[in-house]
All heavy atoms as an XYZ file, in Angstrom:
863
protein
N      -9.793     43.940     -6.089
C      -9.832     44.873     -7.207
C     -10.736     44.306     -8.291
O     -10.810     43.104     -8.492
C      -8.439     45.076     -7.789
C      -7.489     45.859     -6.931
S      -7.838     47.598     -6.867
C      -7.418     48.109     -8.495
N     -11.364     45.215     -8.971
C     -12.196     44.821    -10.095
C     -11.307     44.333    -11.236
O     -10.134     44.693    -11.328
C     -13.032     46.004    -10.566
N     -11.868     43.534    -12.064
C     -11.104     43.000    -13.182
C     -10.882     44.062    -14.258
O      -9.837     44.117    -14.890
C     -11.852     41.815    -13.768
C     -11.003     40.964    -14.671
C     -11.742     39.754    -15.119
N     -11.979     38.886    -13.973
C     -12.331     37.628    -14.063
N     -12.517     37.098    -15.241
N     -12.522     36.901    -12.994
N     -11.892     44.914    -14.456
C     -11.811     45.950    -15.482
C     -11.995     47.318    -14.837
O     -12.881     47.491    -13.998
C     -12.887     45.732    -16.546
C     -12.828     44.383    -17.189
N     -11.845     44.052    -18.086
C     -13.596     43.288    -17.035
C     -12.034     42.789    -18.477
N     -13.083     42.310    -17.842
N     -11.200     48.302    -15.228
C     -11.342     49.641    -14.637
C     -12.629     50.321    -15.102
O     -13.142     50.036    -16.176
C     -10.107     50.388    -15.144
C      -9.698     49.668    -16.370
C     -10.104     48.234    -16.191
N     -13.117     51.248    -14.283
C     -14.306     52.013    -14.653
C     -13.997     52.962    -15.804
O     -14.827     53.189    -16.678
C     -14.807     52.818    -13.457
O     -15.079     51.965    -12.373
N     -12.811     53.537    -15.793
C     -12.336     54.391    -16.877
C     -11.003     53.810    -17.330
O     -10.049     53.789    -16.571
C     -12.152     55.855    -16.411
C     -11.641     56.717    -17.546
C     -13.440     56.407    -15.837
N     -10.965     53.311    -18.550
C      -9.763     52.619    -19.026
C      -8.592     53.573    -19.227
O      -7.446     53.206    -18.989
C     -10.068     51.899    -20.332
N      -8.856     54.810    -19.649
C      -7.785     55.747    -19.939
C      -8.191     57.131    -19.437
O      -8.912     57.853    -20.116
C      -7.504     55.778    -21.437
O      -6.477     56.686    -21.730
N      -7.709     57.502    -18.265
C      -8.007     58.799    -17.658
C      -6.750     59.654    -17.736
O      -5.739     59.347    -17.105
C      -8.435     58.618    -16.203
C      -8.757     59.880    -15.433
C     -10.019     60.523    -15.975
C      -8.918     59.576    -13.962
N      -6.813     60.728    -18.528
C      -5.653     61.604    -18.675
C      -5.434     62.401    -17.394
O      -6.365     62.657    -16.635
C      -5.854     62.541    -19.861
C      -5.873     61.811    -21.187
C      -5.981     62.758    -22.369
O      -5.861     63.983    -22.158
O      -6.175     62.273    -23.482
N      -4.194     62.806    -17.156
C      -3.851     63.537    -15.940
C      -4.659     64.822    -15.811
O      -5.139     65.161    -14.739
C      -2.363     63.860    -15.899
C      -1.478     62.645    -15.743
C      -0.310     62.534    -16.450
C      -1.825     61.622    -14.882
C       0.510     61.425    -16.302
C      -1.016     60.509    -14.719
C       0.154     60.416    -15.436
N      -4.817     65.555    -16.904
C      -5.584     66.808    -16.863
C      -7.057     66.539    -16.580
O      -7.716     67.307    -15.878
C      -5.437     67.569    -18.183
O      -5.911     66.780    -19.254
N      -7.578     65.453    -17.101
C      -8.966     65.079    -16.861
C      -9.170     64.644    -15.405
O     -10.221     64.901    -14.817
C      -9.355     63.939    -17.811
C     -10.815     63.694    -17.924
C     -11.120     62.627    -18.964
O     -10.207     62.217    -19.707
O     -12.272     62.199    -19.013
N      -8.162     64.025    -14.804
C      -8.247     63.636    -13.396
C      -8.336     64.872    -12.509
O      -9.074     64.889    -11.523
C      -7.031     62.794    -13.003
N      -7.636     65.920    -12.868
C      -7.702     67.162    -12.106
C      -9.068     67.814    -12.248
O      -9.628     68.319    -11.274
C      -6.608     68.118    -12.571
N      -9.617     67.800    -13.438
C     -10.895     68.468    -13.680
C     -12.077     67.688    -13.120
O     -12.904     68.227    -12.395
C     -11.073     68.688    -15.181
C     -12.378     69.294    -15.552
N     -12.700     70.598    -15.246
C     -13.456     68.776    -16.181
C     -13.922     70.846    -15.673
N     -14.394     69.771    -16.243
N     -12.179     66.396    -13.429
C     -13.346     65.599    -13.033
C     -13.292     65.103    -11.595
O     -14.305     65.031    -10.917
C     -13.501     64.384    -13.952
C     -14.005     64.705    -15.323
C     -14.271     63.446    -16.094
C     -14.877     63.741    -17.443
N     -15.110     62.523    -18.217
N     -12.102     64.721    -11.124
C     -11.971     64.096     -9.813
C     -11.410     65.043     -8.755
O     -11.319     64.685     -7.591
C     -11.075     62.856     -9.902
C     -11.666     61.749    -10.729
C     -11.545     61.732    -12.103
C     -12.350     60.706    -10.120
C     -12.093     60.718    -12.860
C     -12.895     59.683    -10.869
C     -12.761     59.700    -12.245
O     -13.310     58.691    -12.982
N     -10.989     66.226     -9.152
C     -10.421     67.166     -8.198
C      -9.011     66.802     -7.769
O      -8.508     67.316     -6.777
N      -8.365     65.916     -8.495
C      -6.997     65.475     -8.174
C      -6.004     66.423     -8.843
O      -5.323     66.062     -9.804
C      -6.793     64.036     -8.629
N      -5.911     67.633     -8.330
C      -5.120     68.693     -8.951
C      -3.643     68.323     -9.062
O      -3.007     68.575    -10.079
C      -5.262     69.990     -8.142
O      -6.649     70.241     -7.945
C      -4.637     71.159     -8.864
N      -3.100     67.733     -8.030
C      -1.665     67.421     -8.007
C      -1.404     65.923     -8.167
O      -0.457     65.396     -7.588
C      -1.058     67.929     -6.694
C      -1.298     69.402     -6.496
C      -2.211     69.857     -5.559
C      -0.623     70.338     -7.259
C      -2.444     71.205     -5.381
C      -0.842     71.685     -7.094
C      -1.756     72.116     -6.159
O      -1.986     73.454     -5.991
N      -2.205     65.248     -8.979
C      -2.065     63.798     -9.140
C      -0.706     63.438     -9.732
O      -0.037     62.531     -9.255
C      -3.190     63.242    -10.013
C      -3.068     61.776    -10.267
C      -3.360     60.866     -9.266
C      -2.636     61.297    -11.491
C      -3.231     59.513     -9.481
C      -2.510     59.944    -11.715
C      -2.813     59.051    -10.708
N      -0.307     64.136    -10.782
C       0.972     63.832    -11.432
C       2.140     64.031    -10.453
O       3.057     63.213    -10.399
C       1.136     64.706    -12.666
C       2.355     64.386    -13.474
C       2.510     65.378    -14.635
N       3.374     64.824    -15.621
C       2.999     64.345    -16.792
N       1.749     64.375    -17.133
N       3.868     63.835    -17.626
N       2.109     65.108     -9.669
C       3.178     65.367     -8.697
C       3.201     64.308     -7.593
O       4.262     63.851     -7.179
C       3.000     66.748     -8.077
C       3.098     67.863     -9.109
O       3.786     67.667    -10.126
O       2.478     68.916     -8.879
N       2.009     63.936     -7.112
C       1.934     62.912     -6.066
C       2.424     61.563     -6.584
O       3.101     60.825     -5.866
C       0.500     62.790     -5.554
N       2.097     61.245     -7.831
C       2.569     59.997     -8.432
C       4.092     60.015     -8.584
O       4.758     59.003     -8.324
C       1.892     59.769     -9.778
C       2.191     58.458    -10.485
C       1.754     57.264     -9.631
C       1.491     58.413    -11.841
N       4.645     61.150     -8.952
C       6.104     61.271     -9.078
C       6.775     61.095     -7.717
O       7.815     60.426     -7.613
C       6.475     62.614     -9.680
N       6.188     61.664     -6.664
C       6.738     61.481     -5.312
C       6.676     60.018     -4.885
O       7.598     59.492     -4.276
C       5.991     62.353     -4.309
C       6.450     63.767     -4.311
C       5.835     64.556     -3.157
N       5.573     65.887     -3.633
C       4.388     66.361     -3.996
N       3.314     65.612     -3.894
N       4.269     67.584     -4.435
N       5.549     59.363     -5.199
C       5.409     57.948     -4.858
C       6.476     57.115     -5.559
O       7.098     56.245     -4.938
C       4.016     57.452     -5.239
C       3.859     55.968     -5.082
C       3.657     55.406     -3.836
C       3.931     55.131     -6.187
C       3.524     54.039     -3.682
C       3.798     53.761     -6.047
C       3.599     53.221     -4.794
N       6.694     57.359     -6.839
C       7.693     56.605     -7.599
C       9.091     56.855     -7.032
O       9.874     55.915     -6.856
C       7.620     56.968     -9.099
C       8.810     56.407     -9.861
C       6.330     56.470     -9.708
N       9.401     58.116     -6.722
C      10.720     58.438     -6.178
C      10.936     57.766     -4.830
O      12.009     57.221     -4.565
C      10.872     59.949     -6.042
N       9.915     57.777     -3.969
C      10.060     57.156     -2.654
C      10.083     55.634     -2.746
O      10.784     54.966     -1.994
C       8.917     57.595     -1.742
C       9.098     57.148     -0.320
C       8.050     57.747      0.602
O       7.059     58.299      0.110
O       8.250     57.650      1.819
N       9.333     55.072     -3.694
C       9.319     53.618     -3.863
C      10.673     53.118     -4.375
O      11.144     52.057     -3.963
C       8.205     53.212     -4.833
C       8.034     51.743     -4.962
N       8.725     51.004     -5.887
C       7.275     50.863     -4.272
C       8.388     49.733     -5.780
N       7.508     49.623     -4.805
N      11.284     53.869     -5.271
C      12.580     53.474     -5.814
C      13.715     53.672     -4.809
O      14.725     52.979     -4.874
C      12.887     54.256     -7.084
C      12.020     53.823     -8.238
O      11.448     52.728     -8.230
N      11.884     54.682     -9.235
N      13.560     54.639     -3.890
C      14.600     54.940     -2.895
C      13.944     55.109     -1.524
O      13.732     56.240     -1.072
C      15.346     56.230     -3.270
C      15.925     56.175     -4.654
O      16.702     55.290     -4.962
N      15.529     57.111     -5.501
N      13.618     54.021     -0.833
C      12.888     54.141      0.436
C      13.685     54.793      1.566
O      13.100     55.237      2.546
C      12.535     52.692      0.793
C      13.369     51.836     -0.059
C      13.822     52.638     -1.221
N      14.990     54.924      1.441
C      15.803     55.501      2.507
C      15.880     57.028      2.435
O      16.462     57.659      3.305
C      17.214     54.923      2.454
N      15.283     57.646      1.414
C      15.357     59.096      1.260
C      14.494     59.808      2.302
O      13.455     59.306      2.718
C      14.876     59.508     -0.133
C      15.726     59.076     -1.329
C      15.100     59.573     -2.618
C      17.143     59.572     -1.195
N      14.940     60.999      2.683
C      14.137     61.838      3.569
C      13.044     62.511      2.740
O      13.056     62.449      1.506
C      15.006     62.915      4.232
O      15.507     63.800      3.219
C      16.160     62.299      5.008
N      12.112     63.180      3.419
C      11.001     63.831      2.716
C      11.516     64.901      1.747
O      11.016     65.038      0.624
C      10.035     64.442      3.719
N      12.524     65.656      2.167
C      13.089     66.686      1.297
C      13.787     66.063      0.081
O      13.673     66.569     -1.041
C      14.065     67.561      2.083
C      14.672     68.661      1.269
N      13.943     69.729      0.807
C      15.940     68.839      0.821
C      14.731     70.518      0.106
N      15.961     70.009      0.104
N      14.511     64.977      0.297
C      15.191     64.304     -0.808
C      14.188     63.694     -1.787
O      14.415     63.695     -2.997
C      16.121     63.228     -0.267
C      17.332     63.780      0.464
C      18.120     62.690      1.167
O      17.570     61.661      1.577
N      19.418     62.918      1.325
N      13.079     63.182     -1.256
C      12.031     62.645     -2.138
C      11.458     63.752     -3.000
O      11.219     63.581     -4.193
C      10.911     61.958     -1.313
C       9.697     61.665     -2.168
C      11.421     60.685     -0.683
N      11.230     64.924     -2.402
C      10.711     66.070     -3.147
C      11.659     66.460     -4.276
O      11.228     66.737     -5.399
C      10.492     67.242     -2.193
C       9.756     68.399     -2.785
C       8.317     68.090     -3.105
O       7.707     67.269     -2.410
O       7.797     68.678     -4.077
N      12.962     66.484     -3.986
C      13.944     66.811     -5.018
C      14.027     65.727     -6.094
O      14.112     66.023     -7.285
C      15.318     67.023     -4.382
C      15.465     68.244     -3.469
C      16.831     68.243     -2.808
C      15.222     69.514     -4.250
N      13.988     64.461     -5.682
C      14.085     63.353     -6.634
C      12.848     63.255     -7.514
O      12.930     62.809     -8.659
C      14.298     62.038     -5.888
N      11.687     63.678     -6.999
C      10.461     63.575     -7.785
C      10.475     64.513     -8.989
O       9.761     64.289     -9.959
C       9.240     63.855     -6.917
O       9.214     65.206     -6.513
N      11.294     65.562     -8.929
C      11.412     66.468    -10.071
C      12.046     65.809    -11.281
O      11.839     66.248    -12.409
N      12.823     64.768    -11.068
C      13.480     64.069    -12.166
C      12.728     62.850    -12.673
O      13.233     62.134    -13.536
N      11.534     62.605    -12.150
C      10.753     61.451    -12.597
C      10.009     61.820    -13.872
O       9.292     62.827    -13.917
C       9.750     60.997    -11.505
C       8.853     59.897    -12.027
C      10.490     60.539    -10.266
N      10.206     61.047    -14.908
C       9.562     61.280    -16.204
C       8.584     60.151    -16.480
O       8.917     58.978    -16.323
C      10.612     61.350    -17.320
C      10.000     61.419    -18.690
C       9.415     62.590    -19.151
C       9.985     60.300    -19.510
C       8.841     62.648    -20.404
C       9.410     60.341    -20.760
C       8.838     61.525    -21.205
O       8.250     61.567    -22.444
N       7.373     60.502    -16.868
C       6.367     59.503    -17.241
C       6.244     59.477    -18.757
O       6.037     60.516    -19.379
C       5.001     59.844    -16.638
C       4.989     59.847    -15.140
C       4.735     61.003    -14.432
C       5.246     58.692    -14.434
C       4.720     61.011    -13.055
C       5.241     58.687    -13.055
C       4.980     59.845    -12.364
N       6.380     58.300    -19.338
C       6.210     58.171    -20.777
C       4.779     57.779    -21.124
O       4.524     57.200    -22.168
C       7.220     57.178    -21.365
C       7.053     55.796    -20.784
O       6.271     55.595    -19.858
N       7.785     54.835    -21.314
N       3.850     58.114    -20.237
C       2.423     57.905    -20.476
C       1.686     59.133    -19.965
O       2.184     59.870    -19.121
C       1.919     56.633    -19.791
C       2.198     56.581    -18.313
C       1.285     57.085    -17.401
C       3.378     56.030    -17.829
C       1.539     57.038    -16.040
C       3.640     55.976    -16.466
C       2.722     56.488    -15.573
N       0.503     59.372    -20.497
C      -0.259     60.564    -20.119
C      -1.604     60.216    -19.502
O      -2.394     61.100    -19.211
C      -0.477     61.445    -21.342
N      -1.855     58.922    -19.315
C      -3.144     58.525    -18.743
C      -2.970     57.273    -17.885
O      -2.000     56.539    -18.026
C      -4.161     58.262    -19.851
O      -3.743     57.183    -20.664
N      -3.929     57.078    -16.985
C      -3.950     55.914    -16.104
C      -5.361     55.345    -16.082
O      -6.317     56.002    -16.483
C      -3.522     56.285    -14.665
C      -2.069     56.683    -14.609
C      -4.391     57.378    -14.101
N      -5.501     54.128    -15.607
C      -6.822     53.522    -15.434
C      -7.404     53.995    -14.105
O      -6.677     54.202    -13.136
C      -6.712     51.998    -15.454
N      -8.716     54.182    -14.055
C      -9.376     54.643    -12.827
C     -10.461     53.653    -12.433
O     -11.235     53.185    -13.276
C      -9.982     56.025    -13.038
N     -10.507     53.334    -11.156
C     -11.525     52.446    -10.604
C     -12.458     53.274     -9.730
O     -12.007     53.986     -8.846
C     -10.873     51.332     -9.774
C     -10.054     50.387    -10.591
C      -8.727     50.662    -10.887
C     -10.611     49.215    -11.074
C      -7.967     49.792    -11.645
C      -9.857     48.337    -11.827
C      -8.537     48.629    -12.123
N     -13.755     53.186     -9.954
C     -14.725     53.958     -9.184
C     -15.154     53.245     -7.908
O     -15.753     53.861     -7.037
C     -15.967     54.263    -10.021
C     -15.698     55.275    -11.085
N     -16.599     55.558    -12.072
C     -14.624     56.080    -11.319
C     -16.110     56.485    -12.862
N     -14.910     56.809    -12.426
N     -14.886     51.963     -7.815
C     -15.254     51.216     -6.621
C     -14.162     50.198     -6.329
O     -13.705     49.496     -7.218
C     -16.579     50.495     -6.834
C     -17.151     49.886     -5.571
C     -18.356     49.004     -5.841
C     -19.549     49.791     -6.286
N     -20.751     48.939     -6.398
N     -13.748     50.124     -5.058
C     -12.706     49.191     -4.670
C     -13.102     48.527     -3.358
O     -13.469     49.200     -2.403
C     -11.378     49.933     -4.492
C     -10.235     49.028     -4.144
S      -8.693     49.934     -3.821
C      -8.502     50.884     -5.284
N     -13.054     47.219     -3.327
C     -13.371     46.477     -2.109
C     -12.069     46.093     -1.422
O     -11.153     45.580     -2.050
C     -14.167     45.225     -2.455
C     -14.744     44.517     -1.243
C     -15.541     43.293     -1.641
C     -16.846     43.714     -2.267
N     -17.747     42.582     -2.485
N     -11.991     46.377     -0.119
C     -10.779     46.068      0.637
C     -11.125     45.141      1.797
O     -12.255     45.133      2.285
C     -10.089     47.341      1.164
C     -11.031     48.126      2.082
C      -9.599     48.201      0.033
C     -10.374     49.275      2.790
N     -10.163     44.364      2.218
C     -10.319     43.481      3.365
C      -9.592     44.097      4.548
O      -8.456     44.537      4.438
C      -9.724     42.094      3.049
O     -10.380     41.574      1.902
C      -9.914     41.149      4.210
N     -10.255     44.121      5.677
C      -9.680     44.706      6.886
C      -9.009     43.624      7.716
O      -9.563     42.548      7.911
C     -10.780     45.390      7.702
C     -11.584     46.449      6.956
C     -12.750     46.915      7.797
C     -10.705     47.605      6.571
N      -7.824     43.914      8.214
C      -7.104     42.985      9.075
C      -7.398     43.296     10.538
O      -7.740     44.422     10.902
C      -5.601     43.092      8.832
C      -5.203     42.564      7.471
O      -5.895     41.678      6.951
O      -4.197     43.054      6.923
N      -7.237     42.316     11.377
C      -7.402     42.486     12.823
C      -6.073     42.949     13.392
O      -5.295     42.160     13.908
C      -7.858     41.173     13.452
C      -8.143     41.309     14.933
O      -8.252     42.455     15.406
O      -8.263     40.278     15.612
N      -5.799     44.259     13.277
C      -4.498     44.790     13.685
C      -4.350     44.870     15.193
O      -3.239     44.898     15.709
C      -4.245     46.179     13.061
C      -4.127     46.076     11.566
C      -5.327     47.155     13.456
N      -5.452     44.898     15.927
C      -5.375     44.994     17.376
C      -5.383     43.634     18.050
O      -5.244     43.537     19.257
C      -6.520     45.851     17.905
C      -6.436     47.276     17.417
C      -7.630     48.109     17.851
O      -8.667     47.560     18.184
N      -7.469     49.411     17.837
N      -5.559     42.562     17.290
C      -5.534     41.218     17.842
C      -6.735     40.888     18.709
O      -6.626     40.126     19.666
N      -7.887     41.441     18.377
C      -9.088     41.206     19.167
C      -9.841     39.949     18.750
O     -10.785     39.548     19.407
C     -10.028     42.421     19.076
C      -9.446     43.743     19.580
C     -10.405     44.875     19.307
C      -9.124     43.650     21.057
N      -9.440     39.339     17.652
C     -10.084     38.122     17.192
C     -11.446     38.342     16.569
O     -12.267     37.445     16.510
N     -11.697     39.552     16.077
C     -13.008     39.858     15.505
C     -13.031     39.760     13.981
O     -14.063     39.919     13.373
C     -13.480     41.260     15.923
C     -12.459     42.301     15.496
C     -13.758     41.326     17.402
C     -12.896     43.732     15.736
N     -11.895     39.488     13.374
C     -11.859     39.477     11.919
C     -11.869     38.060     11.341
O     -11.368     37.837     10.262
C     -10.627     40.230     11.424
O      -9.466     39.521     11.773
N     -12.449     37.118     12.054
C     -12.481     35.754     11.531
C     -13.368     35.661     10.292
O     -13.167     34.819      9.432
C     -12.984     34.785     12.602
C     -12.053     34.687     13.778
N     -10.774     34.211     13.661
C     -12.206     35.040     15.072
C     -10.173     34.259     14.835
N     -11.028     34.755     15.714
N     -14.344     36.535     10.187
C     -15.248     36.517      9.039
C     -14.711     37.364      7.893
O     -15.412     37.582      6.917
C     -16.619     37.028      9.458
N     -13.479     37.859      8.001
C     -12.859     38.711      6.993
C     -13.770     39.904      6.646
O     -14.364     39.956      5.580
C     -12.546     37.913      5.712
C     -11.428     36.932      5.824
C     -10.084     37.629      6.004
O      -9.907     38.759      5.631
N      -9.149     36.926      6.607
N     -13.895     40.878      7.555
C     -14.740     42.034      7.254
C     -14.197     42.808      6.062
O     -12.985     42.915      5.880
C     -14.667     42.869      8.530
C     -13.420     42.433      9.193
C     -13.234     40.996      8.828
N     -15.093     43.292      5.244
C     -14.712     44.012      4.048
C     -15.372     45.382      4.048
O     -16.396     45.596      4.685
C     -15.118     43.233      2.800
C     -14.377     41.925      2.665
C     -14.754     41.185      1.396
O     -15.763     41.480      0.773
N     -13.934     40.238      1.005
N     -14.773     46.283      3.321
C     -15.316     47.613      3.165
C     -15.176     47.994      1.701
O     -14.375     47.420      0.973
C     -14.556     48.599      4.054
C     -15.356     49.845      4.346
O     -16.496     49.965      3.846
O     -14.857     50.704      5.083
N     -15.975     48.968      1.283
C     -15.954     49.405     -0.107
C     -15.626     50.890     -0.144
O     -16.170     51.679      0.626
C     -17.312     49.136     -0.794
C     -17.294     49.641     -2.220
C     -17.647     47.666     -0.758
N     -14.725     51.271     -1.040
C     -14.331     52.658     -1.237
C     -14.924     53.124     -2.561
O     -14.790     52.444     -3.579
C     -12.797     52.787     -1.281
C     -12.184     52.224     -0.008
C     -12.380     54.217     -1.512
C     -10.697     52.009     -0.117
N     -15.590     54.284     -2.541
C     -16.197     54.832     -3.749
C     -15.489     56.116     -4.166
O     -15.149     56.933     -3.316
C     -17.674     55.152     -3.514
C     -18.502     53.954     -3.235
N     -18.705     53.481     -1.960
C     -19.174     53.125     -4.055
C     -19.480     52.416     -2.011
N     -19.774     52.179     -3.269
N     -15.305     56.296     -5.448
C     -14.772     57.535     -6.021
C     -15.429     57.709     -7.381
O     -15.033     57.101     -8.360
C     -13.263     57.467     -6.158
N     -16.465     58.520     -7.415
C     -17.226     58.705     -8.654
C     -17.419     60.202     -8.890
O     -17.927     60.900     -8.027
C     -18.571     58.006     -8.518
C     -19.387     57.977     -9.762
C     -20.641     57.163     -9.553
N     -20.333     55.806     -9.138
C     -20.178     54.791     -9.962
N     -20.273     54.980    -11.249
N     -19.921     53.594     -9.509
N     -17.020     60.706    -10.065
C     -17.163     62.144    -10.333
C     -18.629     62.526    -10.531
O     -19.476     61.676    -10.791
C     -16.360     62.345    -11.617
C     -16.417     61.025    -12.299
C     -16.440     59.997    -11.191
N     -18.905     63.836    -10.414
C     -20.250     64.336    -10.672
C     -20.630     64.120    -12.129
O     -19.774     64.032    -13.012
N     -21.918     64.049    -12.381
C     -22.384     63.778    -13.743
C     -23.771     64.360    -13.940
O     -24.394     64.839    -13.010
C     -22.398     62.281    -14.017
C     -23.299     61.513    -13.069
C     -23.265     60.012    -13.321
N     -23.976     59.292    -12.295
C     -25.289     59.084    -12.290
N     -26.016     59.543    -13.272
N     -25.870     58.425    -11.307
N     -24.262     64.298    -15.145
C     -25.621     64.694    -15.474
C     -26.485     63.450    -15.385
O     -26.201     62.433    -15.992
C     -25.734     65.275    -16.871
C     -24.991     66.573    -17.045
C     -25.520     67.580    -16.143
N     -25.868     68.814    -16.782
C     -26.423     69.793    -16.110
N     -26.679     69.652    -14.843
N     -26.693     70.909    -16.687
N     -27.568     63.526    -14.631
C     -28.444     62.382    -14.434
C     -29.652     62.432    -15.347
O     -29.697     63.170    -16.343
N     -30.633     61.660    -14.981
C     -31.884     61.596    -15.729
C     -32.562     62.962    -15.678
O     -32.522     63.657    -14.663
C     -32.780     60.529    -15.097
C     -33.930     60.106    -15.944
C     -34.630     58.938    -15.282
C     -35.733     58.422    -16.169
N     -36.431     57.298    -15.547
N     -33.169     63.370    -16.731
C     -33.845     64.661    -16.859
C     -32.880     65.835    -16.730
O     -33.245     66.909    -16.273
C     -34.984     64.805    -15.838
C     -35.950     63.646    -15.860
C     -36.059     62.798    -14.769
C     -36.728     63.392    -16.984
C     -36.931     61.730    -14.786
C     -37.602     62.317    -17.015
C     -37.703     61.498    -15.915
O     -38.566     60.430    -15.942
N     -31.627     65.608    -17.091
C     -30.593     66.641    -17.113
C     -30.360     67.288    -15.748
O     -30.068     68.473    -15.644
C     -30.929     67.702    -18.161
C     -29.691     68.454    -18.616
O     -28.607     67.838    -18.676
O     -29.812     69.652    -18.905
N     -30.505     66.513    -14.686
C     -30.235     67.019    -13.339
C     -28.778     66.758    -12.986
O     -28.164     65.810    -13.471
C     -31.132     66.331    -12.295
O     -30.924     64.921    -12.357
C     -32.595     66.652    -12.549
N     -28.234     67.617    -12.130
C     -26.844     67.481    -11.703
C     -26.755     66.470    -10.563
O     -27.390     66.640     -9.525
C     -26.312     68.838    -11.237
C     -24.855     68.845    -10.902
C     -23.956     68.714    -12.109
O     -24.367     69.125    -13.205
O     -22.848     68.180    -11.957
N     -25.978     65.406    -10.751
C     -25.748     64.405     -9.710
C     -24.357     64.668     -9.139
O     -23.370     64.609     -9.876
C     -25.842     62.966    -10.272
C     -25.547     61.950     -9.195
C     -27.197     62.723    -10.902
N     -24.266     64.988     -7.840
C     -22.941     65.308     -7.276
C     -22.036     64.081     -7.221
O     -22.496     62.938     -7.185
C     -23.272     65.812     -5.870
C     -24.584     65.206     -5.542
C     -25.329     65.065     -6.843
N     -20.737     64.328     -7.209
C     -19.766     63.244     -7.106
C     -19.754     62.644     -5.715
O     -20.220     63.235     -4.748
N     -19.228     61.443     -5.634
C     -19.101     60.765     -4.348
C     -17.656     60.326     -4.191
O     -17.129     59.556     -4.996
C     -20.015     59.544     -4.300
C     -19.847     58.770     -3.012
C     -20.724     57.560     -2.945
N     -20.489     56.867     -1.692
C     -21.061     55.753     -1.349
N     -21.941     55.200     -2.156
N     -20.796     55.174     -0.212
N     -17.025     60.824     -3.146
C     -15.629     60.500     -2.882
C     -15.494     60.113     -1.420
O     -15.743     60.925     -0.531
C     -14.719     61.691     -3.207
C     -14.774     62.112     -4.639
C     -15.596     63.155     -5.045
C     -14.038     61.449     -5.589
C     -15.648     63.546     -6.369
C     -14.084     61.818     -6.917
C     -14.893     62.869     -7.313
N     -15.126     58.882     -1.154
C     -14.902     58.424      0.217
C     -13.472     58.760      0.622
O     -12.542     58.625     -0.163
C     -15.115     56.913      0.341
C     -16.555     56.504      0.120
O     -17.437     57.388      0.193
O     -16.797     55.319     -0.105
N     -13.309     59.195      1.856
C     -11.988     59.477      2.379
C     -11.430     58.214      3.019
O     -12.096     57.571      3.813
C     -12.063     60.586      3.437
O     -12.635     61.754      2.830
C     -10.690     60.920      3.976
N     -10.205     57.866      2.650
C      -9.580     56.650      3.148
C      -8.211     56.988      3.697
O      -7.418     57.658      3.026
C      -9.441     55.602      2.015
C      -8.793     54.340      2.530
C     -10.778     55.300      1.389
N      -7.937     56.566      4.900
C      -6.607     56.740      5.484
C      -5.915     55.381      5.451
O      -6.419     54.396      5.983
C      -6.713     57.230      6.929
C      -7.368     58.602      7.094
C      -7.484     58.929      8.578
C      -6.582     59.665      6.379
N      -4.750     55.338      4.828
C      -4.024     54.075      4.690
C      -2.701     54.209      5.434
O      -1.942     55.137      5.199
C      -3.766     53.760      3.207
C      -5.098     53.625      2.485
C      -2.925     52.496      3.072
C      -4.972     53.443      1.014
N      -2.471     53.279      6.314
C      -1.224     53.267      7.075
C      -0.343     52.145      6.524
O      -0.696     50.985      6.555
C      -1.524     53.017      8.550
C      -0.305     53.112      9.406
C      -0.701     53.019     10.851
N       0.347     52.336     11.550
C       0.175     51.721     12.695
N      -0.995     51.678     13.239
N       1.185     51.141     13.270
N       0.803     52.536      6.018
C       1.710     51.551      5.408
C       2.707     51.058      6.405
O       3.119     51.693      7.289
C       2.435     52.172      4.233
S       1.327     52.692      2.929
């Protein structure tokens, strides 16, 4: 992880508008409910997430994250510690007022 976030204070509404994360607050509430009670079923997590209250309205956002890949198949190919980079950057106005599209990498994480 980077030492400093790319955006120090990203409001929930701004995350929906700039990053397309429409249901970020709901997904975060589900994560908190499931993390606090790992034995709950999916339906129970959905019900418990309704009672999660956040006393903050913004989070830090990182536009680039470097991850280390493990040798999960035991092939012995990860001795050099292969790394990958994940990008998440919203669209912006570039030089000469041109539209620069956003870049969002899709990442599947298996816990």
